[in-house]
C-alpha positions in Angstrom: 3.3 17.7 23.7 4.9 18.3 20.3 5.0 16.7 16.8 8.6 15.7 16.5 8.5 12.7 14.1 6.7 10.9 11.3 5.8 7.3 11.9 5.8 4.8 9.1 4.5 1.2 9.4 5.9 -1.3 6.9 6.5 -5.0 6.2 8.8 -6.3 8.9 12.3 -6.6 7.6 11.9 -3.6 5.3 12.7 -0.9 7.9 16.0 0.0 6.2 14.1 0.6 2.9 11.5 2.8 4.5 14.1 4.7 6.5 16.0 5.4 3.2 12.8 6.4 1.5 11.9 8.8 4.3 15.3 10.4 4.2 15.3 10.7 0.4 11.8 12.2 0.2 12.3 14.6 3.2 15.5 15.9 1.6 13.8 16.4 -1.7 11.2 18.5 0.1 13.8 20.5 2.0 13.4 18.9 5.4 16.2 17.2 7.3 16.1 14.6 10.0 17.2 11.1 10.9 15.4 7.7 10.9 15.2 5.5 13.9 14.7 1.8 13.2 14.9 -1.6 14.8 15.0 -4.6 12.5 11.9 -6.7 12.0 9.6 -4.5 14.1 7.7 -3.1 11.1 8.0 0.5 12.3 10.2 3.5 11.4 10.4 6.8 13.2 11.7 9.8 11.2 12.7 12.5 13.7 12.5 16.0 12.2 12.4 19.5 13.7 9.4 20.4 11.4 7.6 17.1 11.4 4.2 18.6 11.0 5.3 20.6 7.9 6.9 17.5 6.5 3.8 15.4 7.1 1.8 18.0 5.2 4.2 18.0 2.3 5.0 14.3 2.0 2.0 12.5 0.4 1.2 9.0 1.7 0.6 7.7 -1.8 4.1 8.9 -2.8 5.7 6.5 -0.3 6.4 3.0 -1.6 7.4 1.1 1.5 5.0 2.7 4.0 1.8 0.9 4.8 0.8 3.8 7.0 2.0 7.3 7.6 1.3 9.0 11.0 2.4 12.2 12.7 3.6 11.4 16.3 2.2 13.7 19.0 3.0 12.0 22.2 5.1 9.1 23.6 3.6 7.4 26.7 6.1 4.8 28.2 6.0 3.2 31.6 2.3 3.0 31.9 0.3 1.2 34.6 -1.5 -1.7 32.9 -4.4 -1.1 35.3 -5.1 2.4 33.8 -3.9 3.3 30.4 -6.9 5.6 29.6 -6.0 8.4 32.1 -2.5 9.0 30.6 -4.0 9.3 27.2 -6.6 11.8 28.4 -3.9 13.8 30.2 -1.7 13.9 27.1 -4.6 15.1 24.9 -5.7 17.8 27.3 -2.7 19.9 26.3 -3.2 19.1 22.6 -6.8 20.4 22.2 -7.5 18.4 19.1 -10.9 17.1 17.8 -10.9 13.8 16.0 -13.3 12.1 13.6 -12.1 8.5 14.3 -10.0 6.6 16.8 -7.7 3.8 15.5 -6.0 1.6 18.0 -3.4 -0.5 16.2 -0.2 -2.5 16.5 2.7 -3.4 14.2 2.6 -6.4 11.9 5.7 -8.0 13.6 5.5 -11.3 15.5 5.7 -9.3 18.8 3.2 -6.7 17.6 0.5 -9.1 16.7 0.4 -10.4 20.3 -1.3 -7.1 21.1 -4.3 -7.6 18.8 -6.7 -8.4 21.6 -5.4 -5.5 23.7 -5.9 -3.1 20.8 -9.6 -4.1 20.5 -10.2 -4.0 24.2 -8.4 -0.7 24.7 -10.2 0.9 21.8 -13.6 0.0 23.3 -12.5 1.5 26.7 -11.0 4.7 25.2 -13.7 5.7 22.8 -16.4 6.7 25.4 -13.7 8.5 27.4 -12.8 10.6 24.4 -16.4 11.3 23.4 -17.4 12.6 26.9 -15.3 15.8 26.5 -16.1 16.0 22.8 -12.6 15.1 21.6 -14.1 12.3 19.4 -17.3 12.6 17.4 -20.1 10.1 17.9 -19.9 9.1 14.2 -16.8 8.9 12.0 -16.2 12.3 10.5 -13.9 12.4 7.5 -13.5 16.2 7.8 -11.5 15.8 11.0 -8.1 14.0 11.5 -7.9 10.5 12.9 -6.4 9.8 16.3 -4.1 6.8 16.4 -3.0 4.9 19.4 0.0 2.7 18.5 0.6 -0.1 21.0 4.3 -0.8 21.4 3.8 -3.0 24.5 1.4 -3.4 27.4 3.1 -0.4 29.1 4.1 1.7 26.1 1.7 3.6 23.8 2.3 6.3 21.2 -0.3 8.8 20.2 -0.3 10.0 16.6 -2.6 11.6 14.0 -3.3 11.2 10.3 -5.4 13.0 7.7 -8.2 11.2 5.9 -7.1 10.9 2.3 -3.4 11.1 3.2 -3.1 7.8 5.1 -4.4 4.3 5.0 -7.9 3.9 6.3 -7.0 0.4 7.5 -5.5 -0.3 11.0 -1.8 -1.0 10.6 -2.2 0.0 7.0 -3.2 -3.6 6.1 -5.9 -3.8 3.5 -8.5 -6.3 4.8 -9.9 -8.1 1.7 -11.3 -11.6 1.3 -9.4 -14.0 -0.9 -11.2 -13.9 -4.3 -13.5 -17.0 -4.3 -12.3 -20.0 -6.4 -9.1 -18.2 -7.3 -6.6 -20.5 -9.1 -3.8 -19.2 -6.8 -3.2 -17.1 -3.8 -1.5 -14.5 -6.0 -5.0 -13.3 -6.9 -5.1 -11.4 -3.6 -2.1 -9.3 -4.8 -3.9 -7.9 -7.8 -7.1 -7.5 -5.9 -5.3 -5.4 -3.3 -3.5 -3.4 -6.0 -6.8 -2.5 -7.6 -8.1 -1.3 -4.2 -4.9 0.5 -3.1 -3.4 2.0 -6.2 -6.4 3.0 -8.2 -8.8 5.9 -7.5 -12.5 5.2 -7.0 -13.1 6.5 -10.6 -10.4 4.2 -12.0 -11.9 1.2 -10.3 -15.4 2.1 -11.5 -14.1 2.4 -15.1 -13.0 -1.3 -14.9 -16.6 -2.4 -14.8 -17.8 -0.3 -17.7 -17.6 -1.2 -21.4 -15.3 1.0 -23.5 -16.0 2.5 -26.9 -15.0 -0.8 -28.4 -17.2 -2.9 -26.2 -15.9 -5.1 -23.3 -12.5 -4.0 -22.0 -9.6 -6.2 -23.0 -6.7 -7.1 -20.9 -3.4 -9.1 -21.3 -2.0 -11.1 -18.4 1.7 -11.8 -19.1 3.0 -14.8 -17.2 -0.5 -15.8 -16.4 -0.2 -19.4 -15.2 -1.9 -20.7 -13.1 -4.4 -17.9 -13.6 -4.8 -15.9 -10.3 -4.5 -12.5 -11.9 -6.5 -13.5 -14.9 -9.3 -14.6 -12.5 -9.4 -11.1 -10.8 -9.7 -9.5 -14.2 -12.4 -11.8 -15.3 -14.4 -11.0 -12.1 -14.1 -7.3 -13.0 -15.7 -8.1 -16.4 -12.7 -7.9 -18.7 -11.9 -10.2 -21.6 -8.4 -11.6 -21.0 -5.6 -12.9 -23.1 -3.5 -15.1 -20.8 0.1 -15.4 -22.1 2.1 -18.2 -20.6 3.8 -21.5 -21.7 2.4 -23.1 -18.5 -1.1 -24.4 -18.0 -4.0 -22.5 -16.4 -6.1 -23.9 -13.7 -9.9 -24.0 -13.2 -12.0 -21.9 -13.2 -9.8 -19.9 -15.6 -8.9 -22.8 -17.9 -11.4 -23.0 -20.8 -13.3 -19.9 -19.7 -15.2 -18.3 -22.5 -13.7 -14.9 -21.7 -10.1 -16.2 -21.7 -7.8 -16.8 -24.6 -4.8 -18.8 -23.5 -1.7 -18.3 -25.7 1.3 -20.5 -25.0 4.0 -17.9 -25.6 6.9 -16.1 -23.9 5.7 -12.9 -22.1 8.9 -11.1 -22.9 8.5 -11.7 -26.7 4.8 -11.8 -27.4 3.1 -8.5 -28.5 -0.6 -7.8 -29.0 -2.0 -7.6 -32.5 -3.9 -4.5 -31.4 -3.8 -2.2 -28.3 -5.6 -3.3 -25.2 -7.1 -1.5 -22.2 -5.1 -3.3 -19.5 -1.9 -5.3 -19.1 -0.8 -7.0 -15.9 2.4 -8.9 -15.2 3.7 -10.9 -12.3 6.6 -12.6 -14.0 9.6 -13.8 -11.9 12.5 -12.0 -13.6 15.2 -9.4 -12.9 13.4 -6.2 -12.0 15.3 -4.0 -14.5 14.4 -6.4 -17.3 10.7 -6.3 -16.2 10.8 -2.4 -16.0 12.2 -2.2 -19.5 9.6 -4.6 -20.9 6.7 -2.8 -19.2 8.1 0.5 -20.6 8.0 -0.9 -24.1 4.3 -1.7 -23.8 3.6 2.0 -23.0 6.1 3.4 -25.5 4.6 1.3 -28.3 1.1 2.1 -27.3 0.1 -1.5 -26.6 -1.8 -0.7 -23.4 -3.5 2.2 -21.6 -3.1 0.9 -18.1 -0.8 -1.6 -16.4 -0.2 -3.2 -13.0 3.1 -5.1 -12.6 5.4 -6.4 -10.0 9.1 -5.8 -9.6 10.9 -8.6 -7.7 13.6 -7.1 -5.6 17.1 -8.3 -4.8 18.1 -9.2 -1.3 20.5 -6.2 -1.0 20.2 -2.5 -1.9 16.5 -2.9 -2.4 15.8 0.9 -2.2 18.5 1.6 -4.7 17.1 -1.0 -7.1 13.6 0.4 -6.6 14.7 3.9 -7.6 16.7 2.6 -10.6 13.9 0.5 -11.9 11.3 3.3 -11.6 13.7 5.8 -13.2 14.3 3.3 -16.1 10.5 2.9 -16.6 9.8 6.6 -16.5 12.6 7.3 -19.0 11.5 4.7 -21.5 7.7 4.6 -21.2 6.9 8.0 -22.5 4.3 10.4 -21.1 2.2 9.0 -18.3 -0.9 10.3 -16.5 -0.2 8.3 -13.4 2.6 6.3 -11.8 2.2 4.8 -8.4 4.2 2.1 -6.6 3.6 0.3 -3.3 4.8 -2.7 -1.3 1.4 -4.2 -0.7 0.5 -6.4 2.3 0.4 -9.4 -0.1 3.7 -8.6 -1.6 6.9 -10.2 -0.3 10.3 -9.4 -1.8 8.6 -7.1 -4.4 6.7 -4.0 -5.1 3.6 -3.4 -7.2 3.4 -0.6 -9.8 0.4 1.0 -11.4 0.9 3.1 -14.6 -1.6 4.9 -16.8 -1.1 6.6 -20.2 
């Protein structure tokens, strides 16, 4: 049993983008291989002679289109549905690993979601079988790698591993969060997921503390109907919502919200703010340039914004927009980008001065 490939899970339909990203990142790190994809499956396999070394060098949070990053260790096709546990045990006997957690998952494709019940049931059957020889700890242990069982079909499983802190803790890489209550729009879930995915624990904690000038201040460009403003309000920030359109309850008329009917591409703050967020529908390069201006001029310390992608050459456009932003924004302490579960034809970017 050998580690011959990295596995990336992604939004179905974005396999070419993740394949291009794997190839680009691997080449930058001095590793060479090829990506195997099948459209709308939500999975990419990057075959590489030194897959384990590439896995160690390629950080998960540096990948934009990967919801999950795994190191493949065994492929188990043509299984007997009456006994899937024994082949897994047999495969692991030659591997000799010890794991802190078992994750049984499936892709987010239409076909993959059909195996949700099988994933739950098989996980319940496999855990005690792994604990008996000591391959799986009785309690989750973050010091040990995770063992993943990826269900391709009822007769085809793949075994893989991931390192805690260099992979998503969520099965399938899908962040499971409740929709913010009373949110004016479903887009609130995007910002909520971004705060949980792109920020560190310390950065999230800082959102809920007053700064040297009192309550933290934020600007929401293109705020209507107010979903992102609502998330910021719940985090305790005072928000200036900039949009010519109307806001909805419970944001409209809120004591901590100032609604300015103005163009988000022209308006500028009278004084610097702690946060700026933006979910405006516009060409991604124009958004990247506008976001860079906010940092270059010192108008904000932190920002989360979306880049709406074209239908073709999405990976090329992603690179171009991020390069434009880096070149024009000035020095940054952090820059992360991810296609979140709640994103569609877009990516979400977090930047910090």
